[in-house]
C-alpha positions in Angstrom: -17.5 22.6 -19.1 -18.5 25.3 -21.1 -17.8 28.3 -23.1 -19.3 31.3 -22.8 -19.3 34.1 -25.4 -19.5 37.8 -23.7 -20.1 40.9 -24.9 -19.4 44.5 -24.1 -21.4 47.4 -25.5 -20.4 50.8 -25.8 -21.3 52.3 -22.5 -18.8 49.4 -20.6 -22.0 46.8 -19.9 -21.4 43.5 -20.1 -23.9 40.7 -21.2 -23.8 37.0 -21.6 -24.6 36.7 -25.4 -24.5 32.5 -25.1 -23.0 29.3 -24.0 -21.2 26.6 -26.2 -20.3 23.2 -25.8 -16.6 24.0 -27.2 -14.6 26.9 -27.5 -14.5 26.2 -31.4 -17.9 26.6 -31.6 -18.2 30.0 -29.5 -15.2 31.7 -31.2 -16.6 30.8 -34.5 -19.8 32.3 -33.1 -17.4 35.4 -32.2 -16.2 35.7 -35.5 -19.3 35.9 -37.2 -20.6 38.8 -35.1 -17.3 40.6 -35.0 -17.8 40.9 -38.8 -20.7 43.3 -38.9 -19.9 47.3 -38.9 -21.2 47.8 -35.4 -18.4 47.1 -33.5 -18.5 45.8 -30.0 -16.1 43.7 -27.8 -16.7 40.3 -27.8 -14.5 37.5 -25.8 -14.8 34.2 -24.5 -14.3 32.4 -21.4 -14.5 28.9 -20.1 -16.4 28.0 -17.3 -15.3 25.1 -15.1 -17.6 22.8 -13.1 -16.5 23.4 -9.6 -19.0 20.9 -7.7 -17.3 18.5 -5.8 
């Protein structure tokens, strides 16, 4: 499993920012990015391995 950090810009475009091994690391990085004055929307999702 991996945790993906996403960003949505002011035009509604979504971008993968980075991939993390743990939710804690992803959310720590998200907190760092949301402290800046330029507001973007950030969120994390869990990538589940669907391979048999």
